[in-house]
Each structure stands twice: as C-alpha cells, then as structure tokens.
C-alpha angles and dihedrals in degrees: 000000000000118000117251116263124184114244116264115253116228111250110250115243120246090248093055093043093053111101112245111227116241125219112305094010111142116235128185111277112224121176114247138136138210111258091240089068094063095091090043094054089046087068091062113111146083116298119238114272111251134169115272113266117179116237119242092254090054092052091048092051094049093049092046096053090058093077107006145027117278136202114198119196113183136142121272112278095020095118108269091145089061088059090052091049093051092048089051092045092055092050092043091051089055092050092253131129136249135201119203114193128189134174096235130063091212091056090046091052091051091050089053089059093041097049091040090059091050103041102020127272093256091058095058129070132182131218120185134132088269104037137041112176131155091352093178094055122130090242120044125188118190148129121293091243091061091050090051090050091052089053089052090053093047092052091048094049094041091238135126125253107260098237139082103208131029120200116198109195120199089024092178085079083086084086096046110126095221105031105020092098089067092056091048093049091051091053092047097047099038111113114250094237092063114087115234122212117187120194123193142149098203122043121131098185102041093144091057092052090048091049091051092050091050090051095053100033099039087224135112116260115199118208114213113188128183117181099174114099116231087227117034116242124223120190119220135190116218108210114211088244090064096256117135121220134178106263092212138035103200104320094327131088109270112259094236091049090046089053090055093046094048097051112115092243108024116202120245130209089241138003114275111275094026130093118240123249097271092184089064092044091052089050090059094045091046093052091056094040094246095137144143095057139179113218113205109215130191097234144016090246091056091050090056095041091051090069091067089055094056097095111169095012122145098043092130094054129087098238097195092054091043091054091049090054092047091049089054093049097049098034111138096017110103091184096053092045089058096040113149091238096046093099091056090047094051101038103032103025090228131119144180121234122190144121093272091072132081115271089235093055091049089053090054091051092047092050093050094045094047091052093049100249097125131070095203144004121200109211144161120245092265089077088072093070118069102339110109112209110114125188137199091254139021117205126208123201096167133037093209137058138206111254095193094273108041143345113278131179117265114260129211095265094052093044094052091047090053096044088046086078091062113097124027115232109238092011104059135044090196138016130208138217109201121200116201119192115241132151090271097045118106100194093186091055091051090051091051093048091060090068096034126112123234114268121255118268112237132196118269097183115149137162122253134168095255091054093049094048093049095045090049088059089072107013137059115233090249089062094056094079090064090053090053089048087060093056123118088238091060091047093051090051089051091051095047101041122111120282111258095020092121091052091047090052093052092047092049090049093052091048091051094051091055087074091053106050094156099036117150092212122087104241149325094296090056091046091054092045094051094046091051092043093054091047090048091050091053092051092045091050091049090052091047091051090051091050091046092052091046090050092050091052090048093051092045092055094043090052090062100036095090122147110290095026116135119219141162126240124220091278093052095254117145123238136176122220111238104168136022121174119214110260093009120132096215140043135223113237140183123222109251106225123177089217106034124185114245133203100057114126096215133049117236103230130184128205115237126191111199093253089068092054112092101181134010112212127218095239124096115189122215101232127209121223107306090225088072096072099179093051091050092051091048093048093049092046092054091050091049090056093057122082116263135179132212117255113258123246092254091053092048092051090064115097099031094146118104150104117327098021097094093047091053092044092050092048091050091049090049092053090048090052090049089051093048093050096053114124089231092075090070096042123104090222094058096114093044093053100037104026128089092268123155134182129061098350093051090048091050091048092049092048092052094045092053095055093037091054091048091055095044102034096120095043090047092050093050092044092050091049090047091054090050090055092042093053091050092049089049092051090050094051099251094110128038126226091265092059097255127124118263121220089271090048093053096055092038089057088067090062096089094181139125091258107026097156097055092047089048091049091050089053092048092049092049097233097128112096115247096180104043112056095186090053091047090053089050092051092049095048096081090059090055094048111095104171124112096218116087124205114220112235126195103232092199089068094051127088110273090229090061095044092049093047090050091051090053091048093052092048092048092052100036094092096050092044090054091048091049091050091048088051092054096253124139114263121191121200118253099252115220095190092060091054093044091053095047092045091053091047093048091048091058104261115156117267093243091051091052091049090054091048093048096043088215137123120263092250094050092048092047090050090051090052093049094047092046088053090052091052091048091051089055090054091045087060091065093080096140097048102036107017099167095044089046091055091047090051092054091052090047091056090056091049096056103034101081140111130336092022097056102025114137118198118229112234 
C-alpha cells in the first residue's frame, strides 16, 4: 500500500500572481500607444506656409456688416479677429469711426497693440477702468462696461454715440450671470444707424439672438456660422499605465476605453485627494509629440501644487534660450524676477495660470506659451474664455468645474471653449483633447460632450440702482416699461409661448369689454391696469396708515423715555433710562433691582428701542453722576421699591411730533390724491370694476388677466422690480415725487459702481476723507470687494485713524443698509480687512507685507487694488459737487496703482 501524499497544486501563472491594482492605486507609467493611433500621430507637424486666403464665412461676414448687423459664430482660432479688422478697415478708409468692446481688460490691451500695428498707434485709443489714452481716436478699444456708460451719457445729453460700427467680442457673454446685463443693455440702447458686429465661438441659439436684434433695431441681422475647426481635434484617453487610446470610435466610446470604465473598480491615475505625477504624464505626451499642453485643473491651489509634481519636465526646451527670453520679459521688475514660481518656469518650462496670480505674471506666462517656450501650463477653466494662448493638446483631469458656489458638470459650451485651445493655427495640423481618469472624471460625459452642441444663451437682464439712476437721466418712469419690453428676455418669452395665446388674449379682451359698453378707459389692458392700480393704492394706503400709527407710538414712547424714567420690558422687568442721545432711536437703560450688587466699576446697560418697552411708568428718578456706579444703583433700587403706575393712553399720546411723521403723512395724502384723480371715479362702471362683484364680469376679467399675464410675464416682472428700486430711491431723496432725479440723484448717477447708493450716502454724510488720500482709498475698498469670505482682522493692530474712520463709516451707512435689507435688496458687509490692506499698500508698505496682512492671494489683492482704483476714479469725476474729495480720490489712485499691480512686461 502506497503512503498518502497530498495532491500537487498547480503553480499559479505570473499573470494570476500579479497583484491587481485597486481604484486609485498608482502603477508605473510607461509611454505606449494603441496601434490605431499610428496614422493619427503621423499627422502631427507644422502645416506648410501658404499665403493668407480668407475663408468663405469670413468674406460673407465682412460683406454683411457693410449694410446690416452681423452675428458671427465660429470656433476659437478660426479668424474672427480678421473679420473685425476688415470691418474697422472699411470704416477707417471712409473716414468713419469704430468701437471694439471686449469683456476682459487683458484682451482689450492686446487688441490695442494688435490694431495699433495694423492701423498705426496714433489711430487707436483705449478706454478701460485702468487706462484712458487717445480717447478721441478713430478706433477705440475698451471694455463693454465703458461702452454702456458712454451710451448712458449720450442718452442723457441727447447726442449720438461718436462711432459708426460697434464690435462686441465674446458675444456669448450676453448669457453671463454676472455681466450679461451689460451686453444686453448695449444692444438695446445702441442707435439703429450704428452697425453691430457680434463675434462668438459658442452660441447655440444664434438665430434667436438675430431675430431679437431685428425686432428691436428694425434692421437686418445676418447670422454667419462656421462649425469646422481651423485645426482638427482628436480625443485621446490616457490609461493610468501610460498607454494612449482613441477616446472615441465614430461617435461612441471606444470599446477598450469602455472596458476600463465599466470595470467594477476602475483604476485612477492617482489616489483620490492626491495629484498625479505630472512629470510622468509629460514624459508620455513628449514621446508622442503632444506638447505643449494646457492642463485644466479644478482649483487655483491645484494649479500651483502641480508644478512640484513636474519632475523631469522641460527636457524638450532649450533652457539657455528660454532664460534669455524670460530675462527680457521681466527686466526691470524686481518682484517678477524673484517670483516664487520663477524656478519652475526656468528649470522645468512649466507654469500655473489662474486668477490668484498677478496680472503681470499671467502676461509673462501667456507670452512664453504663445511663443512656444513652455511645455505645459496648469490653468483653471477660466483660461478658456478670452485668453489667447493655444497649445497642441488640452488635458482634462475632471469632468466638472467650480462655478463659484459648487462643482457642476461641464456643459457643451464650456467644453468647446476649453477644447478650442487645442491646435494652433499655422503651427499644428492637428490638435488633441486628452482625458485622464481620476475620481472626478466622468469619461462617458466627456465622450458625449465631443458631439454636443453649445447651449443656448439666455437673457440675464436685471434691474439695479445704477441702471435706474442712469435711465432716469433721459427717460420718464412711464417710458421704462417700453425698454423692458425690448429686452431679450421678453423676446424669448414671446418665441416660446403657446401657439394661439395672442388670439386667445384678443378674444378674452373683446369678451371683457362687452360688459363695459360706456367705459372711459381705452381697452381691456387699461381696465386691468386701473383695477390693479386702485387695489394697489388701497393696500399701500393701508400699509402707510399702519406705519404712521407705529411711528406715532414710537414717538410717543421716545418723548417720555428721558433719563431717569422707569419702564417695564416685555417680560415685566423694571428698567431705568440712563442715556438718550439726541436723534437716536433707542435708549440705554439699567435694570432696576431692589437688591443690587455693589462694587462693580461699570454699569451694565442695555439698549432699548421703544418697541421693546411694554409700559412706561409715571416715576422719573433724579440720577446722580453716572460715573458713580454704586450711587446710581442705590438710587434706582430705591425708586424700584416705591409704587409706580403706568402712564395712561392720553398721557402717552402727548409728544407725537417728530421726524418721519410728516413724510408718511404727505405720502399718504399723495396716494389719496392719486386715488381721487383716477378716471374710474367719473365712469358709470365704477362699481362693476372696483366693487365686490362676482359672476360673469369677474370670470371674464380673470380669464383676460391670465392670458395677459402669460404674455407679459417678463415685462411685468422687470416693471415690478423697477418700481421697487424707484420707490427706494424716492424714499432716499435721489428721485422726486414726479419721477425725476433730484440734485443728489443726478450726481449719484455718475457713480457707475456695484454699490452706488452706499458710496453716495457716504459722500452725503461727509465721512469720506478729503485730506488723507490713503484713508479715502481704504474707506472705498469695501465697496470694491465682492467676495463672500471675510478675513478676520485684529483692530488693535491697526492704525487708530483707520479704525475710527471705519466706525464713522459704518454708523453713517447703518440706517441705509437696514432700509435696503428691509426692502429686499442685497447688502454686503463693510469689510475691514479690505480697507486695512489698501491702507497699508497706499501708505507704502511692501507688497509681501500687505499680502500677509490681507491673507489673500496675489491675484485677489491685485484685483481689489484695481477695483478700488476704478471706484476712486468715479468719485474723482464729481469735481463740481465734491471738489476736495474728488482731488483726494485722484491722489489716492496714484498711491495704489504701482508695481507689481500694474507692471507690463516688454516683449
């Protein structure tokens, strides 16, 4: 019998023994490529130099703008600027003028140089918040906000805009949530005789925009669309192993890529929360001649951190020549020469580009990338709009982006803007979009976006105080409704509303008027307006009476809350008034305890507005000096132990005169007069329209109001919001009862700022320094600061002059800020850190010291300086009304606009 032996186990193969990487596990990256990419990579190279020949779409656009408006939609890099140049050339040759507007100051500055080289530097002027040069030139380049402001001035003065063609670059900004209203206003206000040329790479509903422009300008608008890219785009998938695959086969996700995506635990290029080894990635891209590349990162911090992960980068760059070019660009700027990322730039030929950097540093990076001296730039998605430095490849590590509030998936418009940077016209025969798998990469979404169309551009028009003030310079309030009717939002509603809605409205109107055969009003729209107006007047008068009664009660209580008066709070606790400032709307009071605690040096006082006082007692205590705390406590305690009675209603009603009563009474009388003068009072149908009638008439009125509101929803919304702003401006003394601007309203209209009313109020209250320019700059800085985050500043470490001035500013604006908040308007806090940073900078502190004080990035601090300078320039324009503050503002601008904020490299 053979002895027992366990069965032999089959030796595992090497493939089965190899540990399979889990999700996020780093594997060695080795350059390789799928065999199907060989013919694609063979296309890489520089195209043959040929003489420039305009494309058919370019010719069509130039011929169209000669006698009509024109909207050009073409991919990035396809030659839209050539169209603008030819339109300008035609006008210039006829001795006529042109205005080129862009959303970005950097783009405007580059167009100044570009147009200057074509038409002659003396023929081109620039108008931005930072620069005003050669303003009377035949060709003006500037920001869209400046163009809008010039249209405001022209309407106010009753003159025409001194130009013959307006070119709006990046026209898709019409749909920008923050700035789109400026583009829409320009299109609405622009005189019909001026030709309008719109240039954009990404508009999904170009025909709708053209139709709207034709409807408001009574002029043909030609749409010129070109969908073919000047440089073909090929999408790639970068496997974590370093192997490149085609992302798509036809219009579908490639089968090998799909296999990777559909695995239960797909492998990532790096573990979640860590950046990938960009040096290895660049090695792969370099091997297959896919550089230079733009890497789109999810945050500014990741852009900066990526530079440290670029080990071995820059091997394809001539370092000596690169350093010579860099030396020439930063010559004369000590700060740029010592920039914290200069070592990466010189030794690795890589750079970060985002809004957290100085404008001057970004210009250096753009110049180097455009001229081909960098292997890679790490940027946020904002680089895709308006900054012109394309690359051979763009690289995606995330399929979403941060919109300022949260991360949202990329849409078609954003994707095409970003991929528009792939492929350099005249330098590349083909461009590439590389998708790298990370935790936040949806590969299927990226595949779908390649075939997607740009999203539609929608109206972003909204009412703000600056708009209302400027329109009231040249329009009566009754004319505003027609302006809102011309908005793109109203047009889109007209296009999208239900078929037959107009006919239903007319039929409902005719049916309604059958009940009013002898009506004095002109039609169903007027009937509805008058009924609503009368109802609104009743509600407004009811609210005014409530406010009037509340004000009377307030004044009655305040008349008796003199120092020494005893009163009860809402919980029945007794207090004694100790202090009452003249003009204040509250008192400081001490709790009246029968057994007070002695020995404390300070009295614990509480502030009481009258609404928190339940009963005022008939006893008034004769108080000792409040500095003697124990004596005050003893005196109040004795008084609290004696019997007291509440003042009677007749006694309280004495002393009802005071601030605010007359204004409310006048407003109530005005509403009553308006009610008495309505045409309805003399109409035989008065009771039918305004009574509590039911039945057939009410049904007919309701039916008409439903369809009328559907047709006019946008106009009604804008009109209602306009009235809300108008009423607030009237209450604050910027607009008179007739709807015209007061003296304060006229000069306040020139403050074309984010917060014109608060700046105007500060000027009216005299709290802006007219003798200390650095302090004035510091007080204006909070109005230029638009971020939600607030940096905590230790006031004890700040100059007492600044802290005191800020306290005065807050007190002066507290009332208006409360009224704005009560009216439903946005109110931003008055940021002390912004003022502290600007004060230190204006006083001559070093840039690095100011950065440390502010706790902000260089780009954010530079943007604060530039925006503060813009606000100061607006104040400097008020020479006639505030001459000394105006002069101080001009000096303040010179104090804060200095290197490195305004440095411009010499190329």
